[in-house]
TITOR-138765 format. One line per field, with one value per residue: residue in three letters; x, y, z of N, C-alpha, C in turn. Coordinates in pm, 1 decimal, decimal comma, always signed. Atoms other than C-alpha are relative to their C-alpha. Layout:
// TITOR-138765
res	[Ala  ...]
n_X	[X  ...]
n_Y	[Y  ...]
n_Z	[Z  ...]
ca_X	[X  ...]
ca_Y	[Y  ...]
ca_Z	[Z  ...]
c_X	[X  ...]
c_Y	[Y  ...]
c_Z	[Z  ...]
// end
This chain:
// TITOR-138765
res	[Met  Lys  Lys  Tyr  Phe  Thr  Val  Ala  Thr  Ile  Val  Val  Leu  Val  Ser  Val  Leu  Phe  Trp  Pro  Arg  Leu  Thr  Lys  Lys  His  Ile  Pro  Leu  Ser  Pro  Pro  Glu  Ile  Arg  Val  Thr  Tyr  Asn  Gln  Ser  Lys  Ile  Glu  Thr  Ile  Lys  Asn  Glu  Tyr  Thr  Trp  Cys  Asp  Lys  Pro  Asn  Gly  Gly  Ala  Thr  His  Met  Gly  Asp  Asn  Pro  Leu  Asp  Leu  Thr  Lys  Asn  Leu  Lys  Thr  Val  Ser  Val  Lys  Lys  Gly  Glu  Glu  Ile  Lys  Phe  Asp  Phe  Asp  Thr  Ser  Trp  Lys  Gln  Pro  Asn  Lys  Thr  Ala  Val  Asp  Leu  Val  Val  Ala  Gly  Lys  Asp  Gly  Pro  Leu  Tyr  Pro  Asn  Leu  Val  Lys  Gln  Val  Val  Asn  Lys  Asn  Ser  Phe  Asn  Ala  Pro  Val  Glu  Asn  Gly  Glu  Tyr  Thr  Tyr  Ser  Ile  Phe  Gly  Trp  Trp  Glu  Glu  Gly  Arg  Ser  Val  Thr  Tyr  Val  Phe  Lys  Ile  Asn  Val  Met]
n_X	[+92,3  -78,3  -77,8  +72,0  +7,5  -105,8  +17,1  +129,7  -39,2  -118,0  +82,5  +70,6  -141,1  -123,5  +65,0  +24,6  -133,4  +17,2  +106,5  +52,6  -60,8  +68,5  +122,4  -18,1  -18,0  -104,3  -6,6  -134,1  -173,4  +6,1  +147,6  +50,3  -41,4  +146,8  +28,3  +66,2  +9,1  +140,7  +97,7  -91,5  -153,6  -87,7  -61,8  -86,3  -9,4  -43,0  +37,8  -34,5  -20,0  +58,4  -2,0  +50,8  -48,7  +68,8  +36,2  -31,4  -160,4  -81,9  -28,5  -35,4  +62,7  -107,1  +60,4  -9,6  -20,5  +120,8  +52,7  -2,8  -146,4  -5,3  +109,1  -42,9  -24,6  +72,6  +58,8  +117,3  +143,0  +68,8  +186,0  +170,9  +71,2  +130,7  +11,9  -47,9  -150,9  +25,3  -93,1  +22,8  -77,6  -58,8  -25,2  +93,7  +54,4  +169,4  +27,9  +36,7  +94,5  +34,0  -67,5  -3,4  -75,3  -51,3  -52,9  -102,9  -46,8  -137,0  +54,3  -39,3  -120,6  -52,5  -12,9  -58,9  +136,1  +167,3  +131,4  +74,7  +194,1  +65,5  +102,1  +119,9  -53,8  +129,2  -52,6  -95,5  +24,7  +45,9  +22,7  -96,8  +79,9  +93,4  -49,9  -94,0  -51,6  -63,1  +25,2  -81,5  +147,6  -21,0  +94,5  -6,8  +96,2  -20,3  +53,4  +15,4  -101,7  -75,8  -111,1  +43,2  -50,8  +63,8  -85,0  +60,0  -34,4  +76,5  +91,6  +66,9  +118,8  +20,6]
n_Y	[-88,3  -104,1  -13,2  -50,0  -168,2  -57,6  -21,4  -79,6  -156,7  -62,9  -63,2  -110,7  -75,0  +24,4  -30,4  -185,4  -59,1  +19,6  -60,6  -124,8  -29,0  +31,7  -140,8  -119,9  -15,0  -2,5  -101,1  +42,5  -17,8  -74,8  -11,9  +93,2  -34,7  +2,0  +8,9  -96,9  +60,7  -50,1  +126,1  +100,0  -25,2  -47,6  -116,3  -5,6  -61,4  +40,1  -54,7  -191,6  +23,4  +134,7  +3,1  +99,3  -21,2  -3,3  -93,2  -15,3  +34,9  -114,1  +35,2  -107,1  -54,5  -46,5  -122,0  +37,3  -86,1  -37,4  +116,1  -4,2  +82,1  +206,4  +69,2  -56,1  +104,8  +120,8  -21,9  -77,2  +68,9  -71,5  +42,7  -61,9  -67,4  +5,3  +138,4  +36,5  +10,1  +65,8  +8,3  +66,0  +72,6  +136,7  +28,7  +116,0  -50,0  -64,0  -94,7  -128,3  -108,1  -159,0  +34,2  -98,4  +14,9  -180,8  -48,1  -85,8  -114,7  -116,2  -133,1  -177,9  +26,8  +57,2  +171,1  +8,3  -33,5  +23,7  +25,7  +146,0  +47,0  +66,7  +52,4  +123,0  +116,7  +80,3  +56,4  +47,4  -81,1  -199,5  -26,0  -81,2  -178,2  -19,1  -109,6  +78,1  -56,6  +58,0  +38,9  +65,4  +49,7  +29,8  +117,8  +14,5  +118,2  -24,9  +60,2  -38,4  +67,6  -69,1  +8,5  -24,1  -5,7  -14,7  +21,0  -96,5  +83,0  -93,3  +16,6  -52,3  +30,7  -7,8]
n_Z	[+12,2  -17,1  +140,5  +120,3  +3,2  +24,1  +154,0  +15,0  -47,0  +105,6  +98,4  -27,6  +50,6  +138,1  +71,0  -63,7  +88,0  +154,5  +64,3  +41,9  +120,6  +82,8  +90,8  +79,9  +76,9  +68,3  +44,9  +79,4  -24,5  +106,5  +45,3  +172,9  +130,1  +36,9  +133,9  +113,4  +110,2  +103,2  +99,7  -95,6  +39,6  -88,7  +17,5  -34,9  -131,0  -147,3  -152,1  -20,0  -78,1  -77,0  -145,8  +50,6  -108,6  -96,6  -129,1  -151,5  -31,1  +90,4  +133,5  +104,3  +110,2  +164,7  +57,1  +166,6  +100,0  +96,1  +88,4  +141,9  +36,8  +11,7  +114,3  +109,5  +67,6  -11,6  +121,1  +32,9  +32,5  +4,7  -94,3  +53,9  -136,2  -97,4  -30,2  -156,9  -82,2  -163,8  -36,8  -159,7  -44,5  +19,3  -126,0  -107,7  -142,3  +13,1  +43,8  -81,1  -39,6  +38,2  +115,7  +27,6  +92,1  +61,5  +113,8  -50,5  +62,2  -40,6  -107,1  +48,3  +2,3  +72,8  -32,5  -107,8  -117,1  +0,7  -43,1  +17,1  -33,5  +6,2  +142,2  -61,1  -3,1  -37,0  -25,8  +48,6  +144,5  +3,0  +134,1  +93,1  +4,2  +103,4  +103,3  +4,0  -43,8  -86,4  -99,8  -77,7  -121,8  -141,9  -45,8  -105,6  -119,9  -121,0  -70,8  -128,7  -49,7  +7,2  +148,2  +128,7  +121,4  +135,7  +107,3  +110,9  +157,5  +81,4  +136,9  +122,3  +53,0  +123,1]
ca_X	[-10,3  +273,8  +441,1  +133,3  +70,8  +460,4  +383,8  +62,8  +215,6  +523,8  +297,8  +80,7  +408,7  +555,8  +190,5  +174,4  +502,5  +439,7  +117,7  +126,7  +393,6  +222,2  -102,9  +60,3  -1,5  +223,6  +330,0  +597,2  +964,3  +887,5  +600,0  +400,5  +467,2  +153,0  -20,0  -149,8  -333,8  -540,4  -789,2  -506,6  -212,4  +44,8  +146,0  +471,7  +526,3  +770,5  +783,5  +807,2  +835,2  +721,3  +679,1  +717,3  +831,7  +735,3  +600,3  +688,6  +1066,4  +1127,6  +1197,6  +1249,8  +1120,1  +1260,7  +1171,4  +1075,1  +1096,7  +928,4  +678,8  +731,3  +1128,9  +1048,5  +817,4  +1033,6  +1196,6  +921,3  +744,1  +375,0  +26,4  -172,5  -554,4  -900,5  -1033,1  -1229,7  -1146,1  -1112,0  -712,5  -764,6  -503,4  -404,5  -174,5  +53,8  +13,7  -85,9  -99,9  -399,3  -522,9  -490,1  -707,9  -698,5  -609,1  -546,7  -496,3  -353,7  -328,1  +39,0  +61,1  +363,5  +290,2  +313,3  +635,4  +724,3  +806,8  +997,7  +661,6  +374,0  +5,3  -166,3  -554,2  -741,4  -908,2  -1223,6  -1156,1  -1409,3  -1287,6  -993,7  -1010,3  -1017,6  -1094,7  -828,0  -893,7  -1130,1  -899,1  -573,8  -273,1  +26,8  -55,8  +164,5  -72,1  +14,8  -108,5  -124,7  -178,5  -214,6  -223,2  -325,9  -31,6  +168,7  +327,0  +216,4  +353,0  +328,9  +395,0  +375,0  +325,7  +219,1  -40,9  -144,0  -444,5  -556,3]
ca_Y	[-32,7  +223,1  +160,3  +257,8  +591,4  +674,1  +642,5  +789,5  +1132,6  +1133,8  +1137,4  +1389,2  +1601,7  +1509,8  +1613,2  +1971,1  +2018,9  +1933,4  +2073,8  +2414,0  +2346,2  +2119,1  +2344,8  +2612,9  +2737,6  +2651,3  +2990,4  +2946,9  +3087,6  +3346,0  +3497,2  +3321,7  +3339,5  +3436,8  +3355,2  +3609,4  +3461,8  +3607,2  +3340,4  +3069,8  +3211,4  +3307,8  +3706,1  +3737,2  +3889,6  +4014,1  +4045,7  +4446,8  +4507,4  +4265,5  +4265,0  +3875,7  +3854,3  +3701,0  +3920,7  +3798,0  +3698,4  +3990,5  +3982,8  +4166,8  +4419,3  +4447,2  +4789,2  +4789,5  +4947,7  +5198,5  +4944,4  +5125,5  +5056,5  +4674,2  +4610,2  +4775,2  +4441,8  +4201,4  +4068,8  +4226,3  +3990,2  +4109,5  +4161,5  +4226,8  +4528,0  +4537,1  +4127,6  +3954,2  +3935,2  +3675,4  +3618,3  +3375,7  +3299,9  +3026,0  +2913,9  +2572,4  +2806,3  +3011,1  +3270,9  +3676,9  +3865,0  +4149,1  +4171,8  +4541,7  +4555,2  +4944,6  +5047,8  +5229,9  +5584,4  +5823,1  +6085,7  +6517,6  +6451,1  +6225,6  +5817,1  +5830,8  +5940,1  +5731,4  +5739,4  +5438,6  +5357,2  +5197,3  +4901,1  +4685,3  +4352,0  +4098,4  +3870,1  +3686,7  +3920,1  +4271,9  +4425,5  +4504,6  +4937,0  +4979,5  +5195,2  +5034,1  +5086,4  +4960,4  +4907,6  +4844,0  +4683,0  +4628,0  +4333,2  +4351,6  +4064,6  +4108,7  +3872,0  +3909,6  +3737,1  +4072,3  +3991,2  +4119,2  +4138,3  +4300,4  +4191,3  +4419,0  +4317,3  +4494,2  +4427,7  +4509,1  +4607,0  +4598,1]
ca_Z	[-10,9  +80,6  -259,4  -457,9  -276,8  -306,9  -680,0  -670,1  -518,5  -770,4  -1053,3  -896,4  -883,3  -1211,3  -1338,4  -1145,3  -1260,9  -1625,5  -1684,4  -1740,7  -2001,8  -2176,2  -2257,5  -2343,4  -2636,7  -2944,4  -3078,8  -3362,8  -3322,4  -3656,4  -3827,6  -4107,5  -4425,0  -4647,0  -4956,6  -5180,4  -5478,9  -5804,7  -5960,2  -5777,6  -5950,8  -5637,3  -5645,5  -5506,8  -5141,3  -4889,0  -4552,2  -4452,0  -4125,9  -3816,6  -3410,8  -3334,8  -2940,8  -2624,0  -2376,2  -2062,9  -2196,8  -2443,5  -2783,3  -3086,8  -3304,5  -3674,3  -3871,3  -4224,0  -4536,4  -4769,8  -4909,4  -5275,9  -5255,1  -5139,5  -5436,3  -5713,9  -5766,7  -5721,1  -6004,8  -6083,7  -6143,7  -6395,1  -6222,3  -6407,2  -6254,1  -5946,4  -5949,5  -5586,4  -5431,9  -5132,1  -4920,9  -4579,8  -4358,9  -4368,6  -4004,4  -3820,9  -3516,7  -3592,8  -3801,0  -3713,8  -3493,2  -3685,0  -4078,2  -4248,5  -4600,4  -4755,6  -5061,1  -5062,6  -5263,6  -5283,8  -5036,1  -5160,9  -5056,2  -5278,0  -5294,0  -5002,3  -4748,2  -4868,9  -4821,9  -4665,8  -4770,9  -4633,7  -4845,7  -4775,8  -4676,5  -4657,2  -4432,2  -4638,4  -4962,9  -5113,4  -5445,4  -5726,2  -5805,1  -6096,7  -6293,1  -6509,1  -6362,8  -6098,4  -5755,8  -5482,4  -5140,3  -4765,4  -4578,2  -4205,9  -3964,4  -3568,3  -3317,1  -2968,2  -2804,8  -2913,8  -3274,3  -3600,4  -3943,2  -4258,3  -4599,1  -4939,0  -5296,0  -5626,2  -5918,2  -6237,9  -6308,3  -6657,5]
c_X	[+90,1  +74,6  -114,5  -4,1  +119,1  +3,6  -53,1  +16,5  +122,2  -63,4  -62,7  +125,9  +21,2  -97,7  -41,0  +130,9  +15,2  -105,1  -23,7  +107,5  -84,6  -151,1  +42,7  +16,7  +124,6  +64,5  +133,6  +132,4  -8,6  -129,4  -7,0  +62,7  -188,2  +11,1  -101,8  -21,5  -156,4  -50,3  +130,0  +118,9  +88,2  +21,7  +86,7  +38,9  +139,0  -25,2  +49,4  +19,6  -100,3  +8,6  -16,3  +111,4  -101,2  +10,6  +67,2  +161,4  +67,6  -31,5  +71,1  -65,0  +84,1  -75,3  +14,7  +34,9  -97,2  -80,7  +22,8  +178,6  +7,0  -62,7  +75,9  +53,1  -87,9  -110,6  -208,6  -120,0  -82,6  -187,7  -145,5  +16,9  -87,7  -2,9  +58,1  +162,8  -6,4  +150,0  -2,0  +127,0  +48,0  +43,7  -80,4  -41,4  -130,0  +20,6  +20,1  -63,7  -81,4  +85,1  -29,6  -1,6  -15,4  +17,8  +138,5  +43,0  +118,2  -79,0  +28,7  +82,0  +84,4  -26,7  +38,3  -116,6  -139,6  -80,1  -15,5  -118,1  -28,8  -123,8  -99,4  +7,1  -152,9  +72,1  +166,8  +74,5  -10,1  -33,0  +72,5  -109,3  -79,2  +60,5  +173,9  +137,9  +127,0  +13,8  +75,2  -140,5  +94,9  -81,7  +64,6  -38,8  +61,1  -12,1  -31,4  +137,9  +138,3  +68,7  -156,4  +88,0  -59,5  +89,6  -61,0  +3,3  -18,8  -39,3  -3,6  -76,6  -33,7  -182,5]
c_Y	[+138,7  +43,4  +105,1  +177,6  +67,4  +49,0  +68,6  +140,7  +34,2  +16,6  +101,4  +152,9  +47,3  +98,5  +138,2  +32,4  +39,2  +78,3  +117,8  -16,6  -116,2  +76,3  +96,8  -23,5  -15,9  +107,1  +32,0  +164,0  +164,3  +38,3  -120,4  +75,9  +32,0  +9,5  +86,6  -23,0  +88,7  -157,1  -95,7  +39,1  +101,0  +175,1  +1,1  +112,9  +22,7  +78,7  +154,7  -29,3  -105,9  +14,7  -187,6  -43,0  -60,0  +41,8  +12,8  -25,7  +108,3  -50,9  +72,3  +20,0  +76,1  +112,5  -31,8  +129,3  +56,7  -122,2  +32,4  -87,2  -123,0  -81,0  +33,5  -142,0  -117,8  +5,5  +33,4  -150,5  +70,8  -21,9  +63,4  +84,9  -39,9  -177,2  -40,9  -18,5  -70,8  -44,6  -122,6  -18,0  -73,6  -42,9  -117,3  +73,0  +56,8  +127,1  +162,4  +61,1  +98,7  -38,4  +162,6  -4,3  +200,3  +7,7  +131,7  +80,1  +97,5  +120,1  +153,0  -0,6  -32,0  -148,5  -66,7  +32,7  -43,2  -34,7  -149,4  +23,3  -46,9  -117,6  -94,8  -126,7  -58,2  -138,3  -43,5  +62,6  +139,5  -10,5  +46,5  +160,0  -79,7  +20,1  -89,5  +72,4  -102,8  +39,1  -47,1  -25,3  -29,7  -50,3  +12,6  -128,6  +21,8  -110,9  +34,8  -5,2  +149,8  +19,4  +66,9  -19,0  +22,4  -25,7  +112,1  -80,8  +131,4  -80,8  +63,7  +14,5  +43,4  +27,0]
c_Z	[+20,7  -112,5  -105,2  +54,7  +26,0  -129,5  -33,4  +16,7  -98,7  -137,4  +20,4  -73,0  -145,1  -121,1  +10,7  -50,7  -116,2  -79,3  -74,0  -168,6  -128,7  -83,7  -47,8  -108,3  -129,7  -109,0  -113,2  +44,3  -116,1  -34,4  -98,9  -119,4  -29,9  -131,0  -93,0  -118,2  -83,8  -94,8  +5,8  -82,8  +143,8  -65,4  +113,1  +115,5  +33,5  +68,6  -4,0  +151,6  +179,5  +179,8  +13,6  +168,3  +114,1  +101,7  +127,9  -5,6  -81,7  -90,7  -111,8  -102,9  -132,6  -106,4  -83,2  -80,4  -33,9  -62,3  -170,7  -26,6  +11,1  -100,3  -151,1  -85,8  +24,9  -117,5  -8,0  -44,1  -107,4  +64,5  -102,4  +77,5  +37,8  +34,1  +152,3  -17,1  +122,3  +56,5  +165,4  +41,5  +28,8  +134,1  +24,9  +89,2  -4,1  -87,2  +50,1  +50,6  -85,8  -141,9  -9,1  -126,9  -84,0  -148,3  +20,7  -133,9  +25,0  +13,5  -117,1  -28,1  -85,3  +32,9  +131,9  +183,3  -64,8  +94,4  +63,4  -52,5  -11,2  -50,7  +34,5  +2,0  +60,3  +33,3  -58,9  -168,7  -29,8  -162,5  -113,2  -41,4  -147,1  -127,5  -38,3  +110,2  +85,2  +113,2  +87,4  +193,1  +106,8  +63,4  +158,1  +107,7  +132,3  +98,0  +178,8  +78,1  -52,4  -131,6  -133,1  -135,7  -76,9  -105,7  -125,4  -117,7  -75,1  -121,5  -118,5  -67,2  -161,1  -58,3]
// end
C-alpha cells in the first residue's frame, strides 16, 4: 500500500510540475508567411516590418522599409479591374485576430513618404481597383499575443 501511495504522489507531482508546459500554446518562433492569390495564381510578396516577441521574455522588433522601395523588383501579376484578391497566413498556429489591407501611394512629398489608403476587407480578400495601373499593397496581420507582421506586393490592373 505504501508503494502505491509513493507512486501516486510522484505521478501527481510530475503532473503538477509539467502540466503548464503541456497546455501552453505552441507559438511559432518566427512570423508566418502569407499566400496572396488572384485566380489561383500566387502573387509574389515580401515581408516588411514585424514584431514577433514573447512578452514575458522579451524579444525583437524589426523595422521595415518603404513599401514602394521593397516592391521595385517584385514580379507583378496582371489583375482584371475590380477582381477579388485573396490572402491567408500560412500557419498551423492560427490566423491573425485582425487584418488590414492598405493601398500604398506616393505622398505629396514624394515616394519616400508614402500614404496608406485603407481598403475594404471581406474576411480574407479585397478587390482590385477599377482603373488601370500598377498598385502596391500592404497586408497587416495582428495576433493578441503581441505579434504582428506586414507583407507588401504589387499588382498590374488591366
